[in-house]
N, C-alpha and C positions, 0 to 999 in steps of 0.2 A: 407330496402332485397338490396342486390350488382345488378344489369344489368343483369349478368347472371342468376340471381336464377329468375326474374321478366319475364328474355323468357326464359324457359325455364315453368315455371309455364301458360305459352296461350299456348306454345305450344300441356299443356296435354292439358289443360284444352278444346282446337280445335282438341281435336286427342278420347278424346270423344263427342262430339259430331255428333246429329242425322245430328242434320235439317241446315244445313251449313244458303242456304238459311230466313229460322227462325229467327237463332236468329240475323243474318242481315240484318234483314227488317227494326227496328226501326230506324237506321243509316242510310240505303238508302231514306228512305221513309225525315227524316232529311233535306238530302240530297237534294233532290229534291222539300223541302220544301221555302227551299235558293231562287231559281232560278225560282220557283214559285210569289217567292215575288218579284224576278227582272225584272218580264216579266209583270208584276201584280199589282206594290204595291197595289196600293186600292181594287181593288178581283174583281171587276167586271164583267172579260171577264166569258164565264161558261167552266165551269169545264176539257172538259173537251180541249179546245184551249187554256186555260191557263196552265196545261199539256206538251196539245203540244211544243207550245213553248218555255215548259223549257227546259224539252227531246234538241231542241232544243240547248237553249244558256247555255246547259251542254256540248251541243256537244264543242262545243263550246272554252269554259272552258278545256274540254280536251284539245284541238290540243292544244290549246297557253299552257300549262304545258309541253303538249309533243314536241315544237319547242323550246321552253327555257329547257329544258332538249337538249334537242339536240346540241344545243347553245353548250354549258356547257362541254358539253365532245364533241365538235370539240377541244375546247379550250384549251383542253388535264388535 
């Protein structure tokens, strides 16, 4: 399938999605789990604390991405 056909299919699929948040939940959960493993590799922290730290680690990750993106854009 050509790249443009794939993009069309994705857009059509999303246009038919009633609950975008529900559809993306598995991906968001998996992404957060990555940071939970990073901040608590042994799994010893209480769930609430592990989630709080994971959210902070995710925010730091996103800021690093934004910083790199700005640096690349600045270069031209």
